[in-house]
LUMMAR-758758 format. One record per residue (C-alpha): residue in three letters; x, y, z. Coordinates in Angstrom, 3 decimals, always signed. Each point is the difference from the previous one (the first is absolute). Example, Ala and Ser with C-alpha at 12.3 -4.5 7.8 and 13.67 -1.06 7.14 Angstrom:
BEGIN
(pt Ala,(+12.300,-4.500,+7.800)) (pt Ser,(+1.370,+3.440,-0.660)) 
END
This chain:
BEGIN
(pt Met,(+0.212,-0.154,-0.088)) (pt Ser,(+1.027,+3.553,-0.969)) (pt Glu,(+0.451,+2.215,+3.325)) (pt Phe,(-1.861,+2.810,-1.857)) (pt Ile,(-3.107,-0.082,-2.152)) (pt Tyr,(-0.779,+2.486,-2.518)) (pt Thr,(-3.471,-0.948,-0.739)) (pt Gln,(-2.352,+1.571,+2.221)) (pt Lys,(-3.275,-2.153,+1.482)) (pt Lys,(-2.956,+1.933,-1.144)) (pt Pro,(-3.218,+0.016,+1.584)) (pt Gln,(-1.931,-2.946,-1.789)) (pt Gln,(-3.439,+2.159,-0.447)) (pt Tyr,(+1.891,+1.552,-3.164)) (pt His,(+0.376,-3.289,-1.690)) (pt Gly,(+2.753,+1.003,-1.960)) (pt Pro,(+1.689,+3.534,-0.754)) (pt Ile,(-2.470,+2.846,-0.683)) (pt Ser,(+1.724,+2.066,-2.577)) (pt Ser,(+3.180,+0.376,-2.285)) (pt Thr,(+2.036,+1.474,+2.703)) (pt Asp,(-0.900,-2.616,+2.174)) (pt Leu,(+0.244,-3.086,-2.315)) (pt Asn,(+3.712,+1.755,-0.742)) (pt Glu,(+1.318,+0.236,+3.109)) (pt Arg,(-0.917,-3.441,+0.446)) (pt Tyr,(+1.855,-1.083,-2.562)) (pt Glu,(+2.869,+1.866,+1.418)) (pt Gln,(-0.290,-1.510,+2.893)) (pt Asn,(-0.215,-3.640,-1.209)) (pt Tyr,(+3.259,+0.705,-2.042)) (pt Ala,(+1.509,+1.257,+2.902)) (pt Asp,(-0.374,-3.291,+1.851)) (pt Leu,(+1.075,-2.118,-3.074)) (pt Leu,(+2.991,+1.740,-0.541)) (pt Tyr,(+0.910,-0.301,+3.620)) (pt Leu,(-0.609,-3.686,+0.333)) (pt Tyr,(+2.037,-0.125,-3.075)) (pt Asn,(+2.907,+1.706,+0.999)) (pt Lys,(-0.228,-2.018,+3.515)) (pt Tyr,(+0.006,-3.614,-1.754)) (pt Gly,(+2.783,+1.089,-1.695)) (pt Val,(+1.840,+0.887,+2.483)) (pt Leu,(-0.488,-3.206,+2.029)) (pt Asp,(+0.176,-2.032,-3.354)) (pt Lys,(+3.362,+1.364,+0.106)) (pt Lys,(+0.470,-0.904,+3.534)) (pt Val,(-1.008,-3.321,-0.662)) (pt Gly,(+1.910,-0.438,-3.136)) (pt Glu,(+3.352,+1.105,+2.383)) (pt Ile,(-0.441,-2.246,+2.633)) (pt Ile,(-0.619,-2.662,-2.287)) (pt Glu,(+3.344,+0.919,-1.880)) (pt Arg,(+1.562,+0.311,+3.604)) (pt Ile,(-0.998,-3.273,+1.163)) (pt Ile,(+1.004,-2.034,-3.694)) (pt Lys,(+3.498,+2.170,+0.156)) (pt Asp,(+0.414,-0.669,+3.944)) (pt Asn,(-0.724,-3.968,-0.956)) (pt Thr,(+2.849,+0.159,-2.345)) (pt Phe,(+1.934,+1.666,+2.205)) (pt Ile,(-0.568,-2.681,+2.204)) (pt Ser,(+1.063,-2.999,-2.177)) (pt Ser,(+3.222,+1.629,-0.810)) (pt Ala,(+0.468,+0.613,+3.746)) (pt Ile,(-0.761,-3.523,+0.785)) (pt Val,(+2.737,-1.100,-2.492)) (pt Asp,(+2.562,+2.519,+1.588)) (pt Leu,(-0.786,-0.942,+3.773)) (pt Phe,(+0.204,-4.203,-1.578)) (pt Asp,(+3.533,+1.267,-1.686)) (pt Arg,(+1.193,+2.439,+3.110)) (pt Val,(-1.175,-3.240,+2.759)) (pt Arg,(+2.003,-2.304,-2.492)) (pt Ser,(+3.090,+2.688,+0.657)) (pt Ile,(-0.806,-0.565,+3.488)) (pt Glu,(+0.276,-3.628,+0.546)) (pt Ser,(+3.236,-0.223,-2.441)) (pt Gln,(+1.957,+1.970,+2.883)) (pt Asn,(-0.307,-3.088,+1.314)) (pt Thr,(+2.114,-1.476,-2.439)) (pt Asn,(+2.168,+2.619,-0.709)) (pt Gln,(-1.920,+0.795,-3.145)) (pt Leu,(-1.303,+2.785,-1.906)) (pt Ser,(-2.155,+0.922,-2.417)) (pt Leu,(-1.623,+2.708,-2.068)) (pt Phe,(-2.946,+1.807,+0.933)) (pt Thr,(-0.424,+2.871,-0.804)) (pt Lys,(+0.054,+2.440,-2.644)) (pt Ser,(+2.582,+2.510,+1.855)) (pt Gln,(+2.651,-3.467,-0.608)) (pt Val,(-0.230,+0.486,-3.614)) (pt Asp,(+2.567,+3.296,+0.020)) (pt Val,(+2.486,+1.150,-2.933)) (pt Ser,(+0.899,+3.182,+1.601)) (pt Glu,(+2.916,-0.920,+1.974)) (pt Phe,(+2.124,-0.864,-3.494)) (pt Ile,(-1.265,+2.401,-2.336)) (pt Ser,(+3.467,+1.650,-0.414)) (pt Thr,(+1.709,-2.783,-0.383)) (pt Gln,(+1.444,-2.561,-2.768)) (pt Tyr,(-2.982,-2.105,+1.188)) (pt Ala,(-2.686,+1.849,-0.325)) (pt Val,(-3.740,-0.925,-1.407)) (pt Ser,(-1.346,+2.062,-2.581)) (pt Ser,(-3.509,+0.442,-0.399)) (pt Ser,(-0.436,-1.924,-2.739)) (pt Glu,(+1.447,-3.499,+1.436)) (pt Ala,(-1.366,+0.957,+3.267)) (pt Leu,(-2.219,-3.095,+1.466)) (pt Gln,(-3.442,+1.127,+1.026)) (pt Phe,(-1.587,-0.765,+3.509)) (pt Asp,(-3.741,-0.957,+0.070)) (pt Glu,(-1.223,+1.502,+3.113)) (pt Phe,(-3.205,-1.512,-0.119)) (pt Phe,(+1.176,-3.737,-0.632)) (pt Asn,(+3.859,+0.740,+1.834)) (pt His,(+1.982,-1.424,-2.318)) (pt Ile,(+2.492,+1.309,-2.330)) (pt Lys,(-0.295,-0.672,-3.872)) (pt Leu,(+1.951,+1.096,-3.769)) (pt Pro,(-0.398,+3.194,-1.179)) (pt Val,(-3.658,+0.208,-1.369)) (pt Val,(+0.048,+1.516,-3.924)) (pt Ser,(-3.636,+2.454,+0.866)) (pt Gly,(-0.834,+0.327,-3.529)) (pt Ser,(+0.666,-3.939,-1.036)) (pt Ser,(-2.271,-1.090,+2.319)) (pt His,(-3.990,-0.215,+0.231)) (pt Ser,(-2.698,-1.451,+0.868)) (pt Lys,(-1.690,-3.148,-1.687)) (pt Ile,(-3.748,+0.609,+1.823)) (pt Lys,(-0.142,+3.635,-0.513)) (pt Phe,(+0.632,+3.201,-1.233)) (pt Ile,(+1.165,+3.098,+1.901)) (pt Asn,(-1.329,+3.759,-1.773)) (pt Pro,(+0.992,+3.090,+1.199)) (pt Val,(-2.789,+1.344,+0.760)) (pt Lys,(-2.805,-2.930,+0.090)) (pt Gly,(+2.305,-2.000,+1.803)) (pt Gln,(-0.290,-3.458,+0.751)) (pt Ile,(-1.722,-2.011,-3.030)) (pt Ile,(-0.726,-3.364,+0.010)) (pt Pro,(-1.121,-1.096,-3.658)) (pt Asp,(-3.657,-0.940,-0.788)) (pt Phe,(+1.273,-2.874,-1.430)) (pt Leu,(+2.196,-1.293,+2.621)) (pt Glu,(-1.644,-3.543,+1.432)) (pt Thr,(-0.163,-1.438,+2.910)) (pt Arg,(-2.055,-3.065,+2.206)) (pt Val,(-0.756,-1.040,+3.350)) (pt Asp,(-0.246,-3.453,+0.502)) (pt Thr,(-1.443,-0.721,+3.495)) (pt Ser,(-0.325,-4.641,-0.494)) (pt Leu,(+3.036,-0.063,+2.484)) (pt Pro,(-0.691,-1.540,+3.810)) (pt Gly,(-1.458,+2.567,+2.113)) (pt Gly,(-3.060,+1.877,+0.652)) (pt Asp,(+0.113,+2.323,-3.313)) (pt Gly,(-2.116,-0.558,-3.272)) (pt Val,(-2.992,-1.727,-0.293)) (pt Gly,(-2.841,+0.341,+3.028)) (pt Ala,(+1.887,+3.258,+1.061)) (pt Leu,(-1.339,+3.416,+0.443)) (pt Val,(+3.141,+2.096,-1.491)) (pt Asp,(+0.585,+3.594,-0.108)) (pt Thr,(+2.481,+1.131,-2.147)) (pt Ser,(+1.680,+3.241,-1.514)) (pt Pro,(+1.028,+0.191,-3.320)) (pt Val,(+3.015,-2.372,-1.230)) (pt Gln,(+1.323,+2.351,-1.763)) (pt Asn,(+1.107,+2.249,+3.277)) (pt Ala,(+2.308,-3.102,+0.110)) (pt Phe,(+3.214,+1.716,-1.875)) (pt Leu,(-0.733,+3.219,+0.932)) (pt Asn,(+2.409,+1.893,+2.286)) (pt Leu,(-2.359,+2.424,+1.152)) (pt Pro,(-1.005,+1.002,+4.109)) (pt Asp,(-3.298,-0.527,-0.265)) (pt Lys,(-0.494,-3.078,-2.537)) (pt Val,(+0.095,-3.564,+0.884)) (pt Trp,(-1.452,-2.884,-0.795)) (pt Arg,(-1.799,-1.556,+2.855)) (pt Arg,(-1.566,-3.574,-0.064)) (pt Asn,(-2.723,-0.039,+3.021)) (pt Val,(-0.978,-3.711,+0.094)) (pt Ile,(-2.705,+0.459,+2.712)) (pt Leu,(-0.924,-3.972,+1.807)) (pt Asn,(-2.609,-0.969,+2.430)) (pt Ser,(+2.733,-2.093,+1.732)) (pt Pro,(+4.008,+0.206,+0.257)) (pt Asn,(+1.282,-2.523,-2.791)) (pt Pro,(+3.204,-2.331,+1.233)) (pt Leu,(+1.547,+0.858,-3.229)) (pt Gly,(-0.624,+3.457,+0.048)) (pt Val,(-0.448,+1.533,-3.325)) (pt Asn,(+2.220,-0.578,-3.231)) (pt Met,(-0.201,+1.142,-3.582)) (pt His,(+2.457,+0.419,-3.151)) (pt Leu,(+0.090,+3.531,-2.050)) (pt Tyr,(+0.866,-0.378,-3.502)) (pt Ile,(+1.653,+2.598,-2.033)) (pt Lys,(+0.958,-0.052,-3.822)) (pt Val,(+2.558,+2.332,-0.928)) (pt Pro,(-1.156,+2.371,-2.993)) (pt Ala,(+2.470,-1.105,-2.803)) (pt Ala,(-2.051,+2.968,-1.627)) (pt Ser,(+1.245,+2.000,+2.316)) (pt Leu,(+3.706,+0.171,-1.030)) (pt Gly,(+0.438,-2.969,-2.603)) (pt Ser,(+2.193,-1.822,+2.499)) (pt Thr,(-0.681,-1.836,+3.352)) (pt Ile,(+3.089,-0.241,+0.581)) (pt Ser,(+0.420,+0.866,+4.207)) (pt Asn,(+2.185,-0.493,+2.976)) (pt Tyr,(-1.845,+1.297,+3.173)) (pt Ile,(-2.535,-0.278,+1.415)) (pt Thr,(-1.369,+1.759,+3.168)) (pt Leu,(-3.129,+0.048,+2.208)) (pt Ser,(-1.576,+1.542,+3.417)) (pt Pro,(-2.253,-2.751,+1.376)) (pt Tyr,(-3.768,+1.693,+1.971)) (pt Pro,(+0.146,+0.302,+2.799)) (pt Ala,(+3.548,+0.519,+0.300)) (pt Asn,(+1.768,-2.337,+1.867)) (pt Gly,(-3.572,-2.130,+0.404)) (pt Val,(-0.026,-2.231,-2.866)) (pt Asp,(+2.036,-2.975,-1.126)) (pt Val,(+1.644,+0.050,-3.703)) (pt Val,(-0.125,-3.982,-0.046)) (pt Lys,(+1.602,+0.072,-3.991)) (pt Ile,(+1.015,+2.492,-3.200)) (pt Glu,(-0.275,-2.182,-2.882)) (pt Tyr,(+0.672,+0.686,-3.932)) (pt Thr,(-0.758,-1.443,-3.747)) (pt Thr,(+1.297,+0.746,-2.990)) (pt Arg,(-2.247,-1.298,-1.984)) (pt Leu,(-1.126,+1.634,-2.916)) (pt Asn,(-3.806,+1.484,+0.496)) (pt Pro,(-0.240,-1.237,+3.389)) (pt Thr,(-4.059,-1.099,+1.104)) (pt Leu,(+0.897,+0.851,+3.241)) (pt Thr,(-1.029,-3.403,+1.502)) (pt Asp,(+2.480,-3.133,+0.854)) (pt Ala,(+0.055,-0.793,-3.122)) (pt Asp,(+2.964,+2.656,-0.855)) (pt Ser,(+2.233,-1.818,+2.228)) (pt Tyr,(+0.964,+1.941,+2.639)) (pt Val,(+3.760,-0.561,+1.616)) (pt Pro,(+1.898,+2.224,+3.310)) (pt Leu,(+1.162,+2.638,-0.852)) (pt Asn,(+2.801,-1.234,+2.378)) (pt Lys,(+0.234,-3.113,-2.613)) (pt Asn,(+3.367,-1.029,+1.131)) (pt Ser,(-0.880,+0.166,+3.819)) (pt Leu,(+2.835,+2.174,+1.077)) (pt Tyr,(+0.366,-0.378,+3.766)) (pt Glu,(-2.069,-3.114,+0.258)) (pt Asp,(-0.735,-0.055,+3.957)) (pt Asn,(+2.173,+3.044,+0.988)) (pt Tyr,(-2.504,+2.096,+2.072)) (pt Asp,(+1.776,+2.991,-0.169)) (pt Ala,(-0.968,-0.012,-3.826)) (pt Val,(-3.017,-0.227,+0.854)) (pt Gly,(-1.865,+3.438,-1.624)) (pt Lys,(+3.318,+0.825,-1.940)) (pt Val,(-1.035,-3.300,-2.806)) (pt Ala,(-2.942,+0.311,-1.355)) (pt Pro,(-2.572,-2.494,+1.847)) (pt Gly,(-0.871,-3.599,-1.533)) (pt Gly,(+2.924,-0.888,-1.066)) (pt Trp,(+1.602,-2.694,+2.631)) (pt Ser,(-1.341,-3.426,-0.014)) (pt Thr,(-1.582,-0.072,+2.628)) (pt Leu,(-3.383,+1.534,-0.093)) (pt Gly,(-1.023,+3.452,+1.994)) (pt Ser,(+3.942,-0.466,+1.520)) (pt Asp,(+1.013,+3.541,-2.036)) (pt Ala,(-3.344,+1.337,+0.306)) (pt Val,(+0.303,+4.095,+1.523)) (pt Val,(-2.262,+0.141,+3.270)) (pt Asn,(-1.479,+3.154,+0.383)) (pt Ser,(+1.588,+1.503,-2.601)) (pt Gly,(+1.141,+3.370,-0.297)) (pt Pro,(+0.976,+1.750,-3.781)) (pt Leu,(+1.861,-2.352,-1.912)) (pt Ser,(+2.689,-0.139,-3.333)) (pt Phe,(+1.480,-2.069,-2.254)) (pt Tyr,(+2.630,+0.115,-2.320)) (pt Tyr,(+1.093,-2.776,-2.687)) (pt Glu,(+1.604,-0.732,-2.997)) (pt Asp,(-1.714,+1.898,-3.021)) (pt Thr,(-3.328,-2.432,-0.771)) (pt Gln,(-2.502,-0.257,-2.982)) (pt Ile,(-2.555,+0.391,+2.883)) (pt Thr,(-3.880,-0.248,-1.615)) (pt Ala,(-1.902,-0.559,+3.033)) (pt Val,(+0.189,-0.154,+4.374)) (pt Arg,(-2.081,-1.494,+2.563)) (pt Ile,(+0.166,+0.873,+3.421)) (pt His,(-1.053,-1.991,+2.369)) (pt Leu,(-1.371,+1.985,+3.365)) (pt Arg,(-1.094,-1.444,+3.444)) (pt Gln,(-1.544,+1.806,+2.724)) (pt Arg,(-0.568,-2.360,+3.358)) (pt Asn,(-1.091,+3.519,+2.320)) (pt Tyr,(-3.454,+1.125,+0.030)) (pt Val,(-1.932,+2.583,+1.734)) (pt Val,(-3.171,-0.373,+1.722)) (pt Glu,(-2.995,+2.476,-0.832)) (pt Asn,(-3.722,-0.686,+0.401)) (pt Asn,(+0.493,-3.631,+0.781)) (pt Lys,(+1.128,-0.372,-3.127)) (pt Tyr,(+4.402,-0.804,-0.613)) (pt Ile,(+1.171,+2.244,-2.568)) (pt Tyr,(+3.440,-1.035,-2.499)) (pt Thr,(+1.762,+2.784,-1.207)) (pt Tyr,(+3.226,-0.649,-2.559)) (pt Gly,(+0.961,+1.856,-2.974)) (pt Leu,(+2.844,+2.260,-1.833)) (pt Ala,(+1.134,+2.855,-0.861)) (pt Asp,(+3.126,+1.684,-1.858)) (pt Leu,(+0.113,-3.416,-1.821)) (pt Asp,(+2.723,+0.627,-3.404)) (pt Val,(+1.408,-2.430,-2.237)) (pt Arg,(+3.178,+2.055,-1.815)) (pt Tyr,(+3.029,+0.052,-1.659)) (pt Glu,(+3.448,+1.923,+2.034)) (pt Lys,(+2.315,+0.922,-2.263)) (pt Phe,(+3.800,-0.482,+1.950)) (pt Leu,(+3.534,+0.695,-0.247)) (pt Pro,(+2.208,-2.829,+0.089)) (pt Val,(+1.929,+0.929,+2.685)) (pt Gly,(-0.174,+2.415,+3.170)) (pt Arg,(+1.481,+0.930,+2.901)) (pt Thr,(-0.053,+1.715,+3.276)) (pt Phe,(+1.230,-0.158,+3.961)) (pt Val,(-1.409,-1.437,+2.915)) (pt Lys,(+0.752,+1.323,+3.421)) (pt Phe,(+0.228,-1.823,+3.319)) (pt Asp,(+0.748,+1.313,+3.083)) (pt Ala,(+1.684,-2.042,+3.087)) (pt Pro,(-2.095,-0.123,+2.727)) (pt Asp,(+0.430,+2.178,+3.060)) (pt Gly,(+2.734,-0.617,+1.481)) (pt Lys,(+1.952,-2.102,-2.575)) (pt Thr,(+1.992,+0.166,-2.856)) (pt Ile,(+0.586,-2.010,-2.735)) (pt Asn,(+3.408,-2.136,-0.376)) (pt Gln,(-1.637,-0.820,-4.122)) (pt Ile,(-2.681,-1.747,-1.420)) (pt Leu,(+0.774,-3.674,+0.003)) (pt Asn,(-3.202,-0.314,-2.541)) (pt Val,(-2.611,+1.453,-2.079)) (pt Ser,(-3.186,-1.918,-1.446)) (pt Pro,(-2.342,+1.655,-2.304)) (pt Lys,(-4.099,-1.443,+0.217)) (pt Ile,(-0.818,-0.141,-3.682)) (pt Tyr,(-3.039,-1.909,-0.351)) (pt Asn,(-0.735,+0.484,-3.674)) (pt Val,(+3.016,-1.450,-1.393)) (pt Ser,(+0.987,-3.761,+0.439)) (pt Pro,(+3.063,+0.051,+2.679)) (pt Thr,(+2.507,-1.645,-2.276)) (pt Val,(+0.429,+3.440,-1.669)) (pt Leu,(-0.312,+1.825,+2.916)) (pt Ser,(+4.050,+0.224,-0.846)) (pt Glu,(-0.985,+1.654,-3.484)) (pt Ile,(-2.283,+2.461,+0.915)) (pt Phe,(+1.399,+1.735,+3.206)) (pt Asp,(+3.633,+0.621,+0.971)) (pt His,(+1.174,+2.414,+2.851)) (pt Arg,(+2.816,+1.738,+1.725)) (pt Val,(+0.223,+1.405,+3.173)) (pt Phe,(+0.424,+3.405,+1.470)) (pt Tyr,(+2.053,+1.241,+3.184)) (pt Gln,(+0.035,+2.494,+2.213)) (pt Asn,(+3.047,+1.557,+0.522)) (pt Gly,(-0.203,+3.529,+1.330)) (pt Gly,(-1.294,+2.055,-1.847)) (pt Thr,(-0.601,-2.628,-3.410)) (pt Phe,(-0.957,-2.590,-0.804)) (pt Thr,(+2.554,-2.805,-1.759)) (pt Leu,(+0.083,-4.058,-1.182)) (pt Ala,(+3.255,+0.415,+2.383)) (pt Asn,(-1.478,-1.443,+3.474)) (pt Pro,(+1.480,+1.774,+2.612)) (pt Gly,(-1.185,-2.805,+2.638)) (pt Ala,(-2.429,+2.148,+2.074)) (pt Ser,(-3.193,+1.667,-1.198)) (pt Asn,(-2.911,+1.487,+0.889)) (pt Thr,(-1.903,-0.229,-3.416)) (pt Val,(+0.950,-1.658,-3.672)) (pt Tyr,(-1.757,+0.415,-3.260)) (pt Ile,(-0.800,-2.826,-2.450)) (pt Glu,(+1.102,+0.664,-3.778)) (pt Val,(-3.131,-2.137,-1.460)) (pt Thr,(+0.108,-0.751,-3.840)) (pt Leu,(-3.098,-1.909,-1.791)) (pt Arg,(-0.282,-0.851,-3.179)) (pt Met,(-2.123,-1.835,-2.208)) (pt Leu,(+0.754,-3.038,-1.929)) (pt Asp,(-1.149,-0.889,-3.504)) (pt Asp,(-3.163,-1.467,+1.458)) (pt Lys,(-1.423,+2.769,+0.753)) (pt Val,(-0.812,-0.206,+3.399)) (pt Pro,(+0.469,+3.699,+1.720)) (pt Pro,(+1.563,-0.831,+3.549)) (pt Ile,(-1.839,+1.232,+3.341)) (pt Leu,(+2.074,+0.355,+2.740)) (pt Ser,(-2.763,-0.683,+3.269)) (pt Asp,(+2.811,+0.453,+2.153)) (pt Leu,(+4.069,-0.052,+0.543)) (pt Ile,(+1.039,-1.916,+3.326)) (pt Ile,(+2.922,+0.940,+1.239)) (pt Glu,(+2.646,-2.253,+2.796)) (pt Pro,(+1.917,+2.270,+1.450)) (pt Asp,(+2.836,-0.702,+2.513)) (pt Tyr,(+0.215,+2.559,+2.859)) (pt Asn,(+2.715,+1.070,+2.195)) (pt Thr,(-0.942,-0.172,+3.808)) 
END
């Protein structure tokens, strides 16, 4: 209700205006009330939009913070085993070497992804693009009309036939916008022990760029940290039907790092031989890089085990946002420096070992794609010569892409120092 009503109540005996002046006054009062209500609606709508944007952004950064906290906890835990790890962007620092022979040029500098907390090769932005959507400088993100998707709910669980479903447009899954998300509410009379499951099929539209070659998939499950990503699969079949007949294979087809717990969420789920062992439970945003592949369709298995109760109904909510299949162009080699400080009260005698955590390539080729050198603090400079007592060391990291075109993603860098006591 408005705080002030311009339209005045007339005595009932008149049954309406009695003159043109009275009629015009009545119209003006009505107009003033409508204008006030319209403006107030605009203010309220803006506030609601701002609140929604804040909630979504908060959730986005909470997801990133959870990843960061996980890395920090792991860093703290590793101190008990004399290990230090990469857990924040501030450790990637080339400034100490700007005026030296070891300076890193802007074109060769490895990039730190703050959202996913990993280091990757330099990206050639002008040659990188989405296979799903277009970016228009005026209209923003555009999902083409010819993009084909299919939701399959025939999997075990409560979704599908007989379930009451409330859903937003599936096209929202491909947008990176604060007020857009694809969410599917499945309303049941009782909880299902298997939760709800679905397959989302996406046909990669070759008509968009004339090619379906990609090397990168990213997605943000909704709600954040509340949905399981069980499998990510693809097919190279021409004219896929978005059914099982397309012969889908796991994105992690080589079962990289099988049964390695630390690799869960770093390798695409669905590739390990034990069903569900690599599922990303309560998943946050995910990203996976792979070799150049002619992918014609993608299939994603989502699962929701959690529900809320409203009016004696059990509501399971799951969906996606910011789903994209991309081709990223990388330079073949890059360098950077990663800084490690000794704990308070200690100095570093020497670095015993440096171990990269790169989960999207086979461990058999790590020596070919990763090189490092250790620079020790010696007074006000850093040198390759070890003085035997340093408060800080820098690890020079070099990454290379091999002929298989898999861009190596450095998820962590573990060093084992020997401390002076």
